[in-house]
C-alpha positions as CSV (number, residue, x, y, z in Angstrom):
1,M,-0.1,0.1,0.0
2,K,2.9,2.3,0.7
3,E,4.6,1.5,-2.8
4,F,0.8,2.3,-4.6
5,W,0.9,6.1,-2.6
6,I,4.4,6.6,-3.5
7,C,3.4,5.9,-7.1
8,F,0.2,8.0,-6.7
9,V,1.3,11.3,-5.4
10,P,3.6,12.3,-8.4
11,L,0.6,11.7,-10.6
12,F,-1.8,13.3,-8.4
13,V,0.5,16.6,-8.6
14,A,1.0,16.3,-12.0
15,V,-2.8,15.8,-13.3
16,D,-3.6,19.0,-10.5
17,A,-7.5,18.3,-10.9
18,V,-7.9,21.4,-8.5
19,G,-6.0,23.7,-10.9
20,V,-7.8,22.7,-14.0
21,L,-10.9,23.2,-11.9
22,P,-11.4,27.3,-12.8
23,I,-11.0,25.9,-16.7
24,F,-13.7,23.2,-16.4
25,L,-16.2,25.9,-14.3
26,G,-15.6,28.5,-17.4
27,L,-16.2,25.7,-20.0
28,S,-19.4,24.3,-18.2
29,R,-20.9,27.5,-17.1
30,D,-23.3,27.0,-19.5
31,L,-24.1,23.7,-19.4
32,N,-27.1,21.9,-17.6
33,S,-26.4,19.0,-15.1
34,R,-26.9,16.3,-17.8
35,D,-24.5,18.0,-20.3
36,R,-21.9,18.5,-17.7
37,S,-21.9,15.2,-16.4
38,G,-21.7,14.1,-19.9
39,L,-18.6,16.5,-20.2
40,I,-16.8,14.9,-17.2
41,V,-17.5,11.4,-18.2
42,K,-15.5,12.2,-21.6
43,S,-12.9,14.0,-20.2
44,V,-12.0,11.2,-17.7
45,I,-12.5,8.4,-20.2
46,S,-10.5,10.2,-22.9
47,A,-7.5,10.9,-20.2
48,T,-7.4,7.7,-18.6
49,L,-7.1,5.8,-21.9
50,V,-4.6,7.9,-23.2
51,A,-2.6,7.7,-20.0
52,E,-3.1,3.9,-19.9
53,L,-2.0,3.3,-23.5
54,F,1.2,5.5,-22.9
55,I,2.1,3.4,-19.7
56,L,1.5,0.2,-21.7
57,F,3.3,1.5,-24.7
58,G,5.6,4.5,-24.3
59,K,8.6,2.7,-23.3
60,D,8.4,0.5,-26.5
61,L,8.1,3.5,-28.2
62,L,11.2,5.0,-26.7
63,E,12.9,2.1,-27.3
64,A,12.2,1.7,-30.9
65,L,13.2,5.5,-31.0
66,G,16.6,4.4,-29.3
67,I,15.9,6.4,-26.2
68,T,17.0,5.1,-22.9
69,M,15.2,5.4,-19.7
70,A,17.6,7.6,-18.3
71,D,17.4,10.0,-21.4
72,F,13.8,10.2,-20.8
73,M,14.1,10.6,-17.2
74,V,16.6,13.6,-18.0
75,A,14.5,15.2,-20.7
76,G,11.1,14.1,-18.8
77,G,12.5,16.3,-15.7
78,A,13.6,19.0,-17.7
79,V,10.2,19.0,-19.4
80,L,8.2,18.9,-15.9
81,F,10.3,21.6,-14.3
82,F,10.2,24.2,-17.2
83,M,6.7,23.2,-17.6
84,S,5.8,24.1,-13.9
85,I,8.2,27.1,-13.9
86,G,6.1,28.4,-16.7
87,D,2.8,27.6,-14.9
88,L,4.3,29.1,-11.8
89,V,4.7,32.3,-13.4
90,R,2.1,32.5,-15.9
91,L,-1.1,34.8,-15.1
92,G,-3.8,33.6,-17.5
93,S,-5.4,30.2,-18.1
94,R,-3.7,27.0,-19.4
95,V,-5.7,27.0,-22.5
96,E,-7.7,28.8,-24.9
97,G,-11.3,27.8,-25.7
98,A,-12.2,24.5,-27.9
99,G,-15.5,23.5,-29.5
100,Q,-18.3,22.7,-27.4
101,D,-18.6,19.2,-28.7
102,D,-14.8,18.4,-27.9
103,W,-14.3,19.9,-24.6
104,G,-14.6,16.6,-22.7
105,V,-11.8,15.0,-24.9
106,V,-9.9,18.1,-25.8
107,P,-9.0,20.1,-23.6
108,L,-10.3,18.7,-20.5
109,G,-9.2,15.1,-21.1
110,V,-5.9,15.8,-22.8
111,P,-3.8,17.7,-22.5
112,L,-5.4,19.3,-19.0
113,I,-5.9,16.3,-17.3
114,A,-3.6,13.6,-19.3
115,G,-1.0,16.3,-20.8
116,P,2.6,16.1,-21.3
117,A,3.5,16.1,-17.6
118,V,1.3,13.5,-16.7
119,L,2.7,11.1,-19.6
120,T,6.3,11.4,-18.9
121,T,5.2,11.0,-14.9
122,A,3.3,7.8,-15.7
123,V,5.9,6.2,-18.0
124,L,8.8,6.9,-15.2
125,Q,6.5,5.4,-12.5
126,R,5.8,2.5,-14.5
127,E,9.8,2.2,-14.8
128,I,10.3,2.8,-11.0
129,H,7.0,1.0,-9.5
130,G,6.1,-1.5,-12.3
131,L,3.0,-1.6,-14.9
132,W,0.4,-2.6,-12.8
133,L,0.9,-0.3,-9.8
134,A,1.4,2.4,-12.2
135,M,-1.5,1.7,-14.1
136,G,-3.6,1.5,-11.0
137,A,-2.6,4.9,-9.8
138,M,-3.0,6.5,-13.2
139,A,-6.8,5.3,-13.1
140,A,-7.1,6.3,-9.6
141,N,-6.0,10.0,-10.6
142,T,-8.0,10.4,-13.4
143,L,-11.1,8.9,-11.6
144,L,-10.2,11.4,-8.7
145,A,-9.8,14.2,-11.3
146,G,-13.9,13.3,-12.2
147,V,-14.5,13.6,-8.8
148,V,-13.0,16.9,-8.4
149,F,-15.3,17.8,-11.5
150,W,-18.6,16.6,-10.0
151,L,-17.7,18.6,-6.7
152,A,-16.7,21.4,-8.8
153,K,-19.2,24.0,-7.5
154,P,-18.9,23.3,-3.9
155,I,-15.1,23.2,-4.0
156,N,-14.9,26.6,-6.0
157,R,-17.5,28.5,-3.3
158,I,-14.6,26.9,-0.6
159,L,-11.8,27.7,-2.6
160,G,-13.0,30.9,-4.3
161,Q,-10.9,31.8,-7.6
162,T,-7.7,32.9,-5.6
163,G,-7.9,29.5,-3.6
164,A,-8.0,27.7,-6.6
165,K,-5.1,29.4,-8.0
166,I,-2.9,29.1,-4.9
167,V,-3.5,25.3,-4.7
168,S,-2.4,25.4,-8.9
169,K,0.9,27.1,-7.9
170,I,1.8,24.7,-4.8
171,A,1.1,22.2,-7.3
172,S,3.5,23.5,-9.6
173,L,6.1,23.9,-7.2
174,F,6.3,20.3,-6.3
175,L,6.1,19.3,-9.9
176,A,9.1,21.5,-10.3
177,A,10.7,19.4,-7.4
178,I,9.5,16.1,-9.0
179,G,11.4,17.4,-12.4
180,V,14.5,18.2,-10.5
181,M,14.2,14.7,-8.9
182,L,13.8,13.0,-12.3
183,V,16.6,14.6,-13.7
184,R,19.2,13.8,-10.5
185,R,18.0,10.3,-10.7
186,G,18.7,9.9,-14.7
187,V,22.3,11.7,-14.3
188,M,22.7,9.2,-11.3
189,Y,21.5,6.4,-13.8
190,F,23.8,7.5,-16.5
191,A,26.9,7.5,-13.9
192,T,26.6,3.8,-13.0
193,G,26.5,2.8,-16.2
194,G,22.7,2.2,-16.5
195,G,22.2,4.6,-19.6
């Protein structure tokens, strides 16, 4: 159980469902409850499918391209770090509006729930903790994002717009730290002859 939580937490930080909440509220503002529920279901299913497929085949794809896990750790850690720094200093929202019919898949499912940070983190968690633990932790995180979206209005009332932004920035700070950790692990992997 402890290993599951160690695998779960980096993915939880990468998904950042509370940080996505203001965008979800903006996209679903004019929808009735049935359409809002459909939007949530689409976003969770699309994010789960993309992330789980990447966990299953991402490593094989990397190997086919001649990329080692050490390469991916350093590159993925750097991407996580710079994305999170960008999010920390960005003042606006993460995404521009898309067509209403596609909102559940794009941008909510991909890239807001299952974006580059999540996919990078997911492949690395598979390498560290194994396939089934990574897939289980990823599924738990996408379902949790769906629950957060279902509870969007009460959560937004409690946090307020400023509170949601603060939570998002704190998550970005943790994600930057995880990025640094991944770069460090990748460099150590190279140094010990694993790369």
